[in-house]
C-alpha positions as CSV (number, residue, x, y, z in Angstrom):
1,M,35.1,-6.7,-12.4
2,P,32.3,-7.2,-15.2
3,D,29.5,-5.3,-15.5
4,L,26.0,-7.1,-15.8
5,L,23.2,-6.0,-18.5
6,I,20.3,-8.4,-18.9
7,E,17.0,-6.3,-21.2
8,I,13.6,-8.6,-22.4
9,G,12.3,-6.3,-25.2
10,C,8.6,-7.1,-25.7
11,E,5.6,-5.6,-27.3
12,E,4.1,-2.3,-25.5
13,I,3.4,-2.7,-21.9
14,P,0.8,-0.8,-20.4
15,A,1.7,1.8,-19.1
16,R,0.1,1.2,-15.6
17,M,2.3,-2.0,-15.1
18,I,5.7,-0.4,-15.8
19,E,7.0,1.2,-12.9
20,A,6.1,-1.7,-10.4
21,A,7.6,-4.2,-13.0
22,R,10.7,-2.4,-13.5
23,E,11.1,-1.9,-9.4
24,E,10.4,-6.0,-9.0
25,F,13.1,-6.7,-11.4
26,G,15.8,-5.0,-10.1
27,K,15.1,-6.2,-6.7
28,R,14.9,-9.9,-8.0
29,V,18.5,-9.2,-10.1
30,T,19.7,-7.6,-6.9
31,D,18.7,-10.8,-4.7
32,L,20.2,-13.2,-6.8
33,L,23.3,-11.5,-7.0
34,Q,23.4,-11.4,-3.6
35,R,22.3,-15.1,-3.2
36,E,24.9,-16.3,-5.4
37,R,27.4,-14.5,-4.1
38,L,28.7,-12.3,-7.4
39,T,28.1,-8.7,-5.6
40,V,31.2,-7.4,-3.4
41,Q,31.0,-4.5,-1.5
42,R,32.3,-1.4,-3.4
43,A,31.4,2.3,-3.2
44,E,31.0,2.1,-6.5
45,A,28.9,-0.4,-7.1
46,A,25.3,0.1,-8.2
47,I,22.3,-1.3,-9.6
48,A,20.4,0.7,-12.1
49,S,16.8,-0.3,-13.2
50,F,15.5,1.1,-16.9
51,S,12.3,0.7,-18.6
52,T,10.0,1.7,-21.3
53,P,7.3,0.5,-23.3
54,R,9.1,-2.2,-25.1
55,R,11.4,-3.2,-22.7
56,L,12.8,-3.3,-18.9
57,A,16.5,-3.6,-18.1
58,V,18.6,-3.9,-15.1
59,L,22.3,-3.0,-15.5
60,A,24.5,-4.4,-12.4
61,R,27.9,-2.8,-12.1
62,H,30.8,-5.1,-10.4
63,V,29.3,-8.2,-10.9
64,S,31.9,-11.0,-9.8
65,S,32.7,-13.1,-12.4
66,Q,32.9,-16.0,-10.5
67,Q,31.5,-17.4,-6.8
68,P,34.6,-17.7,-4.4
69,N,35.2,-21.1,-3.3
70,V,33.6,-22.1,0.1
71,E,35.4,-24.0,2.5
72,E,32.9,-26.1,4.4
73,Q,32.7,-28.8,7.3
74,L,30.7,-32.1,6.3
75,I,29.6,-33.9,9.5
76,G,29.9,-38.1,9.3
77,P,29.0,-40.9,11.0
78,A,29.9,-41.2,15.3
79,T,33.4,-42.1,15.6
80,K,33.0,-45.5,17.2
81,V,30.9,-46.1,13.8
82,A,33.4,-45.6,11.8
83,F,36.6,-46.4,13.9
84,K,36.7,-50.4,15.1
85,D,40.1,-51.1,17.0
86,G,41.5,-47.8,15.1
87,N,40.7,-48.8,11.8
88,P,38.2,-47.5,9.4
89,T,35.0,-49.2,8.6
90,P,33.1,-49.1,5.4
91,A,31.2,-46.4,6.9
92,A,34.0,-44.1,7.6
93,E,35.6,-45.2,3.6
94,A,32.0,-44.2,2.2
95,F,32.0,-40.5,3.9
96,A,35.3,-40.2,3.0
97,R,34.9,-40.7,-0.9
98,K,31.4,-38.6,-0.9
99,A,33.4,-35.8,0.9
100,G,36.3,-36.6,-1.9
101,I,39.3,-36.4,0.2
102,D,41.6,-39.5,1.6
103,I,40.7,-41.1,4.2
104,A,43.7,-40.4,6.7
105,K,42.6,-36.7,6.4
106,L,39.2,-37.2,8.3
107,E,39.2,-35.3,11.4
108,K,37.1,-35.7,14.9
109,I,35.0,-33.1,16.3
110,T,33.1,-33.2,19.6
111,N,29.7,-31.8,19.8
112,P,26.7,-32.0,22.6
113,K,25.6,-35.2,20.7
114,G,29.0,-36.6,21.2
115,E,32.3,-37.4,19.4
116,Y,31.9,-37.2,15.3
117,I,34.1,-37.5,12.3
118,A,34.4,-34.8,10.0
119,A,36.1,-33.4,6.5
120,T,36.9,-29.8,5.5
121,V,36.1,-29.3,2.1
122,V,36.6,-26.7,0.0
123,R,33.1,-25.9,-2.9
124,K,35.1,-24.3,-6.0
125,G,32.8,-21.4,-7.0
126,R,30.6,-21.6,-10.1
127,S,31.4,-19.1,-12.9
128,A,28.9,-16.4,-13.2
129,A,27.8,-16.8,-16.5
130,E,26.6,-20.1,-15.6
131,I,24.6,-18.9,-12.5
132,L,23.3,-16.4,-14.5
133,A,22.2,-18.4,-17.8
134,E,20.7,-20.7,-15.5
135,A,18.7,-18.6,-12.9
136,L,17.8,-15.1,-14.9
137,P,15.1,-17.1,-17.2
138,K,13.6,-18.0,-13.8
139,E,13.4,-14.5,-12.3
140,L,11.8,-13.4,-15.3
141,N,9.5,-16.0,-15.2
142,A,8.3,-14.7,-11.7
143,L,7.9,-11.4,-12.1
144,Y,4.3,-10.5,-11.4
145,W,1.9,-8.7,-13.5
146,A,-1.6,-7.4,-13.0
147,K,-2.6,-9.6,-16.3
148,N,-0.4,-11.7,-18.6
149,M,-0.6,-13.9,-21.7
150,Y,0.4,-17.0,-23.7
151,W,1.4,-16.3,-27.2
152,R,3.6,-19.7,-28.4
153,A,1.0,-22.7,-28.7
154,G,1.9,-25.2,-26.3
155,K,4.6,-23.6,-24.6
156,P,4.4,-22.9,-20.4
157,E,5.8,-19.4,-20.1
158,R,3.5,-16.0,-19.7
159,F,4.3,-12.7,-19.3
160,V,2.8,-9.4,-19.9
161,R,3.3,-9.1,-24.1
162,P,5.3,-11.5,-26.5
163,V,8.8,-11.4,-25.7
164,R,10.7,-10.6,-28.9
165,W,14.4,-10.0,-27.7
166,I,16.6,-10.4,-25.2
167,V,20.2,-8.7,-24.2
168,A,22.3,-10.7,-21.5
169,L,26.1,-9.3,-21.2
170,L,28.8,-9.6,-19.0
171,D,30.6,-6.3,-20.2
172,D,30.8,-7.6,-23.7
173,E,30.6,-10.9,-23.5
174,S,27.2,-12.8,-24.2
175,L,25.3,-15.1,-21.6
176,P,24.3,-18.1,-23.0
177,L,20.7,-17.4,-21.6
178,E,17.5,-18.6,-23.4
179,Y,13.7,-17.3,-22.3
180,A,10.2,-17.9,-24.1
181,G,11.9,-19.3,-27.0
182,V,14.2,-16.4,-27.7
183,K,18.1,-16.5,-27.1
184,A,20.3,-13.5,-25.6
185,G,22.8,-12.0,-27.6
186,N,23.7,-8.2,-27.7
187,R,21.2,-7.0,-30.2
188,S,18.7,-4.5,-28.8
189,R,16.0,-2.5,-30.6
190,G,15.7,1.2,-31.1
191,H,12.2,3.4,-31.5
192,R,9.8,1.4,-33.8
193,V,9.7,4.5,-35.8
194,L,12.5,7.0,-35.9
195,T,14.8,4.0,-36.3
196,S,14.9,0.4,-38.3
197,A,18.4,-1.7,-37.6
198,P,18.7,-3.3,-34.6
199,V,21.2,-1.5,-32.2
200,T,24.1,-3.5,-31.0
201,I,25.2,-3.3,-27.5
202,S,29.4,-3.2,-27.8
203,G,29.2,-3.6,-24.0
204,A,27.0,-3.2,-20.6
205,N,28.3,0.0,-19.7
206,E,27.5,1.4,-22.9
207,Y,23.4,0.6,-22.9
208,V,22.3,3.9,-22.5
209,E,24.1,5.5,-24.7
210,E,23.8,3.0,-27.5
211,L,20.1,3.6,-27.1
212,K,19.5,6.6,-26.7
213,A,21.8,7.3,-30.3
214,S,18.6,4.9,-31.5
215,K,16.2,7.3,-30.3
216,V,15.2,5.4,-26.8
217,V,15.8,7.3,-23.6
218,A,16.1,4.2,-21.5
219,D,16.0,5.9,-17.9
220,P,12.3,7.0,-16.9
221,A,13.6,9.6,-14.9
222,E,16.1,11.4,-18.4
223,R,12.3,11.2,-20.0
224,L,10.4,12.9,-17.0
225,A,13.0,15.5,-17.1
226,Q,13.0,16.0,-20.7
227,I,8.8,15.9,-20.7
228,R,9.2,18.6,-18.3
229,K,11.4,20.8,-20.0
230,A,9.8,20.8,-22.8
231,L,6.3,21.8,-21.6
232,D,7.9,24.4,-20.1
233,A,9.5,25.3,-23.4
234,E,5.9,24.6,-25.6
235,T,4.2,26.6,-23.1
236,R,6.2,30.2,-22.9
237,K,4.6,30.6,-26.7
238,V,1.3,31.8,-24.7
239,S,2.4,35.1,-23.1
240,G,1.7,34.0,-19.2
241,A,0.3,31.0,-19.5
242,R,1.8,27.7,-17.2
243,W,0.5,24.1,-17.7
244,R,-1.0,22.6,-14.6
245,E,1.0,20.0,-12.7
246,D,-0.2,16.6,-12.8
247,A,2.2,13.9,-11.3
248,E,-0.5,10.8,-12.3
249,L,-0.4,11.8,-16.0
250,L,3.1,12.6,-16.1
251,N,4.1,9.5,-14.4
252,T,1.4,7.9,-17.4
253,V,3.4,9.9,-20.4
254,V,7.1,9.0,-19.0
255,N,5.8,5.3,-19.2
256,L,4.0,5.8,-22.6
257,T,7.0,7.2,-24.7
258,E,10.6,6.2,-25.5
259,F,11.5,9.4,-27.0
260,P,9.4,11.7,-25.9
261,G,8.6,15.5,-27.7
262,V,5.9,17.6,-26.7
263,I,3.5,19.7,-29.5
264,L,1.3,23.2,-28.1
265,G,-1.9,22.7,-29.7
266,S,-5.6,24.8,-29.7
267,F,-9.5,24.3,-29.3
268,D,-11.9,27.2,-29.6
269,R,-12.5,29.4,-26.5
270,A,-16.3,29.0,-27.4
271,F,-15.8,25.3,-25.5
272,L,-14.8,27.2,-22.4
273,S,-18.5,27.7,-21.8
274,L,-18.4,24.3,-20.5
275,P,-17.7,23.4,-16.7
276,E,-13.7,23.4,-16.5
277,E,-13.6,19.7,-15.0
278,V,-15.6,18.7,-17.9
279,L,-12.7,19.9,-20.1
280,V,-9.9,19.0,-18.3
281,T,-11.1,15.4,-18.0
282,V,-11.8,14.8,-21.5
283,M,-8.2,16.3,-22.1
284,R,-6.2,14.6,-19.3
285,D,-8.4,11.3,-18.6
286,H,-9.1,10.3,-22.3
287,Q,-6.3,12.2,-24.6
288,K,-3.5,12.2,-21.8
289,Y,-3.2,16.0,-22.5
290,F,-1.8,18.5,-19.9
291,A,-4.5,21.5,-19.4
292,V,-3.1,25.0,-19.7
293,D,-4.0,28.6,-17.3
294,D,-3.9,31.5,-18.5
295,A,-2.3,34.5,-16.4
296,S,-5.4,34.7,-14.2
297,G,-5.1,30.9,-13.3
298,K,-8.1,30.4,-15.7
299,L,-8.3,27.4,-18.0
300,A,-7.0,28.6,-21.1
301,P,-7.8,27.2,-24.9
302,H,-4.5,25.4,-25.4
303,F,-3.7,21.7,-24.1
304,L,-0.2,19.9,-24.6
305,A,0.5,16.9,-26.1
306,I,3.1,14.4,-25.3
307,L,4.4,12.6,-28.8
308,N,6.9,9.3,-28.8
309,T,8.7,11.0,-31.8
310,D,11.4,14.1,-32.1
311,G,8.9,16.6,-33.3
312,D,6.2,17.8,-35.4
313,R,7.9,19.7,-38.4
314,D,4.6,19.8,-40.6
315,G,1.7,20.5,-38.0
316,M,0.3,17.0,-38.7
317,I,0.2,15.7,-35.8
318,R,-0.7,19.0,-34.1
319,H,-3.8,19.2,-36.3
320,G,-4.6,15.4,-36.2
321,N,-4.6,16.0,-31.9
322,E,-7.0,19.0,-32.2
323,R,-9.5,17.3,-34.5
324,V,-9.8,14.8,-32.5
325,L,-9.9,16.9,-29.2
326,R,-12.8,19.3,-30.6
327,A,-14.9,16.2,-31.4
328,R,-14.4,14.8,-27.9
329,F,-15.6,18.5,-26.7
330,N,-18.5,18.6,-29.6
331,D,-19.8,15.1,-27.6
332,A,-19.2,16.4,-24.2
333,Q,-21.1,20.0,-24.9
334,F,-24.2,18.0,-26.6
335,F,-24.7,15.7,-23.8
336,W,-24.2,18.9,-21.1
337,Q,-27.2,20.3,-23.0
338,A,-29.1,17.2,-23.8
339,D,-29.2,16.1,-20.0
340,Q,-30.0,19.3,-18.4
341,K,-33.5,18.3,-20.2
342,I,-34.3,15.9,-17.7
343,P,-34.0,17.3,-13.9
344,L,-32.3,15.4,-11.5
345,M,-35.3,15.0,-9.0
346,E,-36.5,12.9,-12.3
347,R,-33.7,10.5,-12.3
348,V,-34.3,9.5,-8.9
349,E,-36.8,6.6,-10.3
350,M,-34.3,5.8,-13.1
351,L,-31.9,4.5,-10.4
352,R,-34.4,1.2,-10.2
353,S,-32.7,0.3,-13.5
354,V,-29.2,0.8,-12.6
355,T,-27.3,-2.4,-11.2
356,F,-25.6,-1.5,-8.1
357,Q,-24.3,-4.8,-7.9
358,K,-26.2,-8.1,-9.2
359,D,-27.1,-9.7,-5.6
360,L,-27.6,-6.2,-4.2
361,G,-30.3,-5.0,-6.0
362,S,-30.1,-1.7,-8.0
363,Y,-28.9,2.2,-7.2
364,W,-32.4,3.4,-6.1
365,S,-31.9,0.4,-3.2
366,K,-28.6,1.5,-2.5
367,T,-29.9,5.2,-2.5
368,E,-32.3,4.3,-0.2
369,R,-30.0,2.6,2.4
370,I,-27.4,6.0,2.2
371,R,-30.2,8.2,3.2
372,A,-31.3,5.6,6.1
373,A,-28.1,5.8,7.4
374,V,-27.1,9.5,6.7
375,S,-30.2,9.9,8.9
376,S,-28.7,7.5,11.9
377,L,-25.3,8.9,11.9
378,I,-26.8,12.7,11.5
379,E,-28.9,12.1,14.6
380,A,-25.7,10.5,16.7
381,L,-24.1,14.0,15.6
382,V,-26.7,16.4,16.7
383,K,-26.9,14.6,20.2
384,R,-23.4,15.7,20.5
385,E,-24.3,19.0,19.5
386,V,-22.4,18.8,16.5
387,S,-23.9,21.8,13.8
388,I,-24.9,19.5,10.7
389,S,-27.8,20.6,8.0
390,K,-30.1,17.1,7.9
391,E,-32.1,18.4,5.2
392,T,-29.2,19.3,3.3
393,A,-27.5,15.9,3.5
394,D,-30.8,13.8,2.6
395,K,-31.2,15.9,-0.4
396,A,-27.5,15.4,-1.5
397,A,-27.7,11.4,-0.5
398,L,-31.6,11.0,-2.6
399,L,-29.3,13.0,-6.0
400,A,-25.6,11.6,-5.7
401,K,-26.1,8.6,-7.9
402,T,-28.5,10.0,-10.1
403,D,-25.8,11.2,-12.5
404,L,-25.4,7.6,-13.6
405,T,-28.1,7.7,-15.7
406,T,-26.8,10.6,-17.4
407,E,-25.3,10.6,-21.3
408,L,-22.6,12.3,-20.1
409,V,-21.5,10.3,-17.2
410,K,-22.1,7.5,-19.3
411,E,-19.2,8.7,-21.9
412,F,-17.0,10.3,-19.3
413,T,-17.0,7.7,-16.4
414,E,-14.4,9.5,-14.2
415,L,-17.2,12.7,-13.9
416,Q,-19.6,10.4,-11.9
417,G,-20.3,12.9,-8.8
418,I,-18.4,15.7,-10.0
419,V,-21.3,16.0,-13.0
420,G,-24.0,15.5,-10.3
421,G,-22.9,18.2,-8.0
422,L,-22.3,20.5,-11.6
423,Y,-26.2,20.0,-12.6
424,A,-27.5,20.3,-9.3
425,K,-25.7,23.5,-9.6
426,A,-27.3,24.1,-12.7
427,Q,-30.3,23.8,-11.7
428,S,-30.7,25.5,-8.7
429,H,-30.3,23.4,-5.8
430,P,-28.9,24.6,-2.8
431,E,-24.9,25.1,-3.1
432,G,-24.6,22.9,0.1
433,V,-26.6,20.0,-1.9
434,A,-24.6,20.3,-5.1
435,D,-21.3,21.0,-2.9
436,A,-22.0,17.3,-0.9
437,I,-23.0,15.3,-4.4
438,Y,-19.9,16.6,-6.1
439,D,-17.8,15.6,-3.4
440,H,-19.2,12.3,-2.3
441,Y,-17.1,10.0,-4.0
442,R,-13.9,11.5,-2.4
443,P,-11.4,10.9,-1.3
444,E,-10.4,8.2,-4.1
445,S,-6.5,8.4,-3.2
446,T,-4.1,9.9,-0.3
447,E,-3.5,13.1,-2.3
448,D,-7.6,13.7,-3.1
449,P,-8.8,15.6,-0.4
450,V,-11.5,14.7,1.7
451,P,-15.7,16.5,1.5
452,R,-15.3,20.3,2.1
453,S,-18.7,20.2,3.9
454,L,-19.9,18.2,7.2
455,E,-22.9,17.1,5.1
456,G,-20.9,16.4,2.2
457,A,-18.5,13.9,4.4
458,I,-21.6,11.9,6.3
459,V,-23.0,11.3,2.7
460,S,-19.5,10.2,1.4
461,L,-19.2,8.1,4.8
462,A,-22.7,6.4,4.3
463,D,-22.0,5.6,0.4
464,K,-18.3,4.1,1.2
465,A,-19.7,2.3,4.0
466,D,-22.5,0.3,3.0
467,S,-20.4,-0.7,-0.3
468,I,-18.3,-2.1,2.0
469,A,-20.7,-3.9,4.4
470,G,-22.5,-5.3,1.2
471,M,-19.5,-6.7,-0.3
472,F,-18.3,-8.2,2.7
473,A,-21.8,-9.7,3.2
474,L,-21.5,-11.5,-0.1
475,G,-18.3,-12.6,0.8
476,L,-16.6,-10.6,-1.7
477,Q,-13.4,-8.7,0.7
478,P,-10.2,-8.2,-1.1
479,S,-8.1,-11.2,-0.9
480,G,-4.4,-10.4,-1.1
481,S,-3.4,-8.0,-4.5
482,K,-7.2,-8.2,-5.8
483,D,-9.7,-5.5,-4.8
484,P,-11.6,-5.5,-7.6
485,F,-14.3,-3.2,-5.5
486,A,-12.3,-1.0,-4.6
487,L,-12.9,-1.8,-1.0
488,R,-9.4,-0.8,0.7
489,R,-9.5,2.9,-1.4
490,Q,-12.9,3.4,0.5
491,A,-12.0,2.3,4.1
492,N,-9.3,4.2,3.8
493,G,-11.4,7.2,2.9
494,I,-13.4,6.4,5.6
495,V,-10.2,6.7,8.0
496,R,-9.6,10.1,6.6
497,I,-12.8,11.5,6.6
498,L,-13.3,10.5,10.3
499,A,-9.6,12.3,11.1
500,E,-9.6,15.6,9.0
501,H,-13.4,16.3,9.9
502,N,-12.7,15.6,13.5
503,L,-16.2,13.3,14.0
504,S,-16.2,11.1,16.8
505,L,-18.3,8.5,15.3
506,S,-16.9,4.6,15.7
507,L,-16.4,2.4,13.0
508,E,-18.5,0.3,14.7
509,Q,-21.4,3.0,15.0
510,I,-20.9,3.6,11.2
511,F,-20.8,-0.3,10.1
512,S,-23.2,-1.0,12.4
513,V,-25.8,1.3,11.1
514,A,-24.6,0.3,7.4
515,L,-25.2,-3.3,8.2
516,E,-29.0,-3.0,9.6
517,Q,-29.8,-1.8,6.2
518,Y,-28.9,-5.0,5.2
519,R,-30.6,-6.7,8.1
520,V,-34.1,-5.1,7.0
521,A,-33.8,-5.2,3.6
522,T,-35.9,-8.3,2.6
523,E,-35.2,-8.5,-0.9
524,L,-31.9,-9.2,-0.5
525,Q,-32.6,-12.1,2.6
526,G,-30.7,-15.5,1.8
527,K,-28.2,-13.8,-0.1
528,L,-26.0,-12.7,2.4
529,R,-23.9,-14.1,5.3
530,D,-24.4,-14.1,9.2
531,L,-24.1,-10.1,9.5
532,K,-22.4,-11.0,13.2
533,E,-19.7,-12.8,11.3
534,T,-19.5,-10.0,8.9
535,Y,-19.1,-7.3,11.5
536,T,-16.1,-9.4,12.9
537,A,-14.5,-9.4,9.3
538,I,-15.2,-5.7,9.0
539,A,-13.8,-4.8,11.9
540,Q,-10.4,-6.8,11.4
541,F,-10.1,-5.2,7.6
542,L,-10.9,-1.4,9.1
543,R,-8.4,-2.0,11.8
544,E,-5.7,-3.2,9.1
545,R,-6.8,0.5,7.1
546,L,-6.3,2.6,10.4
547,E,-3.3,1.2,10.8
548,F,-2.3,2.0,7.6
549,Y,-3.1,5.9,8.0
550,L,-1.3,6.3,11.0
551,R,2.1,4.4,10.0
552,D,2.4,5.6,6.0
553,V,0.0,8.7,6.5
554,R,0.7,10.3,9.9
555,R,4.3,8.4,10.0
556,F,3.8,7.5,13.3
557,A,6.6,4.6,14.9
558,Y,5.1,1.1,13.8
559,D,5.7,0.3,17.9
560,V,3.6,3.3,18.6
561,V,0.7,2.5,16.3
562,N,0.6,-1.3,17.7
563,A,0.6,-0.1,21.0
564,V,-2.4,2.1,20.4
565,L,-4.6,0.0,18.0
566,S,-4.0,-2.9,20.4
567,A,-6.0,-0.7,23.4
568,D,-8.5,0.6,20.7
569,A,-9.0,0.2,17.3
570,N,-12.7,1.9,16.8
571,Y,-12.3,5.4,17.4
572,V,-10.1,6.9,14.5
573,V,-9.6,10.6,16.1
574,D,-9.1,9.3,19.7
575,A,-6.3,6.8,18.1
576,I,-4.8,10.2,16.5
577,H,-4.8,11.5,19.7
578,R,-3.8,8.4,21.6
579,A,-0.7,7.9,19.3
580,E,0.4,11.5,19.4
581,A,0.8,11.4,23.5
582,V,2.4,8.0,23.0
583,S,5.1,9.4,20.7
584,A,5.4,12.4,22.9
585,V,6.6,10.4,26.1
586,R,7.9,7.0,24.5
587,L,11.6,8.5,25.0
588,T,11.3,9.3,28.4
589,D,13.3,7.2,30.5
590,D,10.1,6.7,33.2
591,F,8.2,5.5,30.1
592,I,10.8,3.1,28.9
593,A,11.1,1.2,32.3
594,I,7.3,1.0,33.0
595,S,6.6,-0.2,29.2
596,T,9.6,-2.9,29.9
597,A,7.6,-3.9,33.2
598,F,4.5,-4.1,31.6
599,K,5.8,-6.7,29.1
600,R,7.0,-8.5,32.2
601,I,3.6,-8.2,33.5
602,K,2.3,-9.5,30.1
603,N,4.5,-12.4,30.1
604,I,3.4,-13.5,34.3
605,L,0.0,-13.6,33.2
606,R,0.6,-15.9,30.0
607,Q,2.3,-18.3,31.6
608,A,0.5,-18.8,34.5
609,R,-3.0,-18.7,32.4
610,E,-1.4,-21.1,30.1
611,G,-0.3,-23.1,33.6
612,G,-4.0,-23.4,35.0
613,K,-3.4,-20.5,37.3
614,K,-6.7,-18.1,38.4
615,W,-7.1,-15.0,40.2
616,P,-10.0,-12.8,41.1
617,D,-10.8,-9.5,39.1
618,E,-9.5,-7.2,42.3
619,F,-7.1,-7.8,44.3
620,K,-7.4,-7.7,48.3
621,T,-5.3,-5.2,50.1
622,D,-5.6,-7.1,53.6
623,H,-3.7,-9.6,51.5
624,L,-0.7,-7.6,50.5
625,L,2.0,-8.8,53.2
626,E,5.1,-7.5,51.7
627,P,6.1,-4.2,52.0
628,A,7.0,-3.7,48.4
629,E,3.3,-4.9,47.2
630,Q,1.8,-2.8,49.9
631,A,3.4,0.2,48.5
632,L,2.2,-0.9,44.8
633,G,-1.3,-1.9,45.6
634,A,-1.7,1.5,47.4
635,R,-0.3,3.6,44.5
636,V,-2.3,1.3,42.1
637,T,-5.3,2.4,43.4
638,E,-4.7,5.9,43.8
639,T,-3.1,6.1,40.4
640,R,-6.2,4.3,38.9
641,D,-8.7,7.4,40.1
642,R,-6.4,9.8,38.8
643,V,-6.0,8.3,35.6
644,L,-10.0,7.3,35.1
645,S,-10.6,11.2,35.4
646,L,-7.6,12.3,33.3
647,R,-8.7,9.7,30.2
648,K,-12.0,11.0,30.3
649,G,-10.8,14.3,29.9
650,R,-8.2,13.4,26.8
651,H,-5.3,14.5,28.7
652,Y,-3.9,11.4,27.5
653,Q,0.0,12.7,27.6
654,E,-0.7,14.0,31.5
655,T,-1.9,10.6,31.7
656,L,0.9,8.7,30.5
657,N,3.2,11.1,32.5
658,H,1.1,9.8,35.3
659,I,1.4,6.3,34.7
660,A,4.7,6.3,34.2
661,Q,5.6,7.7,37.7
662,L,4.7,4.2,39.2
663,R,8.3,3.0,37.8
664,P,9.7,3.6,41.1
665,V,7.0,0.9,43.3
666,V,6.8,-1.5,40.3
667,D,10.7,-2.0,40.6
668,T,10.9,-2.3,43.5
669,F,7.9,-4.8,43.5
670,F,9.5,-6.7,41.1
671,D,13.1,-7.1,43.3
672,K,11.6,-7.9,46.3
673,V,8.3,-9.9,45.6
674,M,8.0,-13.1,44.2
675,V,4.6,-12.9,42.3
676,M,4.6,-16.8,41.8
677,A,4.5,-17.6,45.3
678,E,3.8,-21.3,46.6
679,D,1.2,-20.3,48.6
680,D,-2.1,-20.1,46.7
681,K,-3.8,-17.1,48.4
682,L,-0.6,-15.2,48.3
683,R,0.0,-15.9,44.2
684,S,-3.6,-15.2,43.2
685,N,-3.6,-11.9,44.7
686,R,-0.7,-10.8,43.5
687,L,-1.2,-11.7,39.5
688,A,-4.6,-9.9,40.6
689,L,-2.5,-6.7,41.3
690,L,-0.8,-7.1,38.4
691,A,-3.8,-8.3,36.4
692,T,-5.3,-4.7,37.7
693,M,-2.5,-2.6,36.6
694,Q,-2.8,-4.0,32.9
695,R,-6.3,-3.7,32.4
696,S,-6.4,0.3,34.3
697,F,-3.5,1.5,32.9
698,S,-3.6,0.2,29.4
699,E,-6.5,1.6,27.9
700,I,-4.6,4.3,26.2
701,A,-2.0,2.2,24.5
702,D,-0.6,-1.1,25.6
703,F,2.5,-0.3,26.6
704,S,4.0,-4.2,26.1
705,E,3.8,-3.2,22.2
706,I,6.5,-0.5,22.9
707,V,10.0,-1.4,21.4
708,T,12.5,-0.6,24.2
709,E,16.3,-0.9,23.5
710,K,16.6,-4.1,25.6
711,S,13.7,-5.6,23.9
712,A,14.7,-4.6,20.5
713,G,18.3,-6.2,21.0
714,S,16.2,-9.4,22.6
């Protein structure tokens, strides 16, 4: 069975887009082969995806060269229409012609609608070459790119960059495929600088090695290993030194190179007087260099640059990189010294001329809103006897955005917040204030730490909540994959801060405070949507972010997360505790049984409600006639009081175990009692009993959301 190779070559693709495109292309080809029945179940069958800045490729092994034939049964007209007095009618003759068989081979079948004529036909499978030539261009055209382009006037295709060549092979046979005016063949291209002649791919299975011979390492995992090995080798030239691990930077340079190499460079030791954060940011974010630490773990006056070539024999590349870095460091040093001439306190007024968002005003206005929110949130924490410095948090909130007026942040925007913290420390502000400013943008990713101090955490919460509230109030919430204001990231940060600082603030409380600042802002009147509707949209958005945190970060099972958030999604810390409790008991027999019972209760109440049935809020004990319902009523009353006490103390696992002990009486109730009785009084009281159970025992989790073996298979 042949191997399939499809490679699309183009101008350099932005590094940030390559990984997702490679994965999507691989999945599209996989799905296409499965959909068209061109794959077989073999242990050695595999699909591999490759990428470099100039190409995306998929290699699929053991592809069927021909679709298998398919036998199918076609249903024709009813027998009484197809035959009259035993003779075929024109309807039968037309059906036989359509099926391509002799009329004598027509069959009779019986289905729920009656007797019909039928024909068994064999659909001949198409060749893989024919199918792939037709389908692969559509898959290429459907690839998602954050930004793409037209490059042929009047032509419809769009791609991230102009397409220059296509390789499409089944073993060594070229597919008759064309995309964007480029006909596929067996000719690829090697490294842009290190080779000049086209690369002829002799067969799909030879792709990786033949590209490597032309100085292109197609496999990103192999390039990563090559880069790491070269980083280690170059670092060993400095005694005791180690290069700084940086997963994001490694991923970037892998996607910037086709044949990577590494050089070790140096810079003037005098620059080490600048803060390490500034030096590393310049190297990492602006030059894509790796920082080097000395034997004591401090920043060394060296850097590691990744080349897209096979070496630097005369040292010219190293000298060029050192010269560029020296210029960048000189700029940073100048800005650092010049910025110090204006203290942060004097920069507060300068924020009036820095726009936060065109409809939401300046950063000065945002600062005032943040300060007011910080004050309200601290007041709530103090009432809960949480130890926190209001003065530190207020000063940090006042100065948090002032570094946006500095030349250093204007030049190196990645340093916002960090520079403010460094300047605050250099200008002798209290350490707590400096740390809170430094941290207030954190966390900026799932790997980034949350603010170190409680004061920093509150400033960060207020800042993020203000941004989310303001954008939602303007109707600028995230949509699909679009999130230009990074509101999902900020909401994720809020959830993590609450979780990791164990703060008992509710999401409703945080955003009520944030929205209140917009309500009282007279200059924004008439620009904002209804704030009640805004909060409803924010609450749903936050629930999704909390669901993401519980499922993807804390790794709780999806049904546990659904059960917990169906009960309440307002307190992050409480939701975590409840999820832990449900996870601990969910596999016990009693809990599985009671979860199944709650599914039944939920369905009974829903059907009764849809049928127009009504029932009181509370059941009446003297209306319980059957022994089984009397026993359940007594246990519900007894258990409800105990559950309330345990739940108030947040003894959630004990609470769940106590609820699970209802299993025997619940099982007996459903076995012996007809809930939907003909008698209105009996029926409404029994429905009230079930509704009381559902209301009283579902505040930790909605048990009906738990997937049991029975419900999973139903």
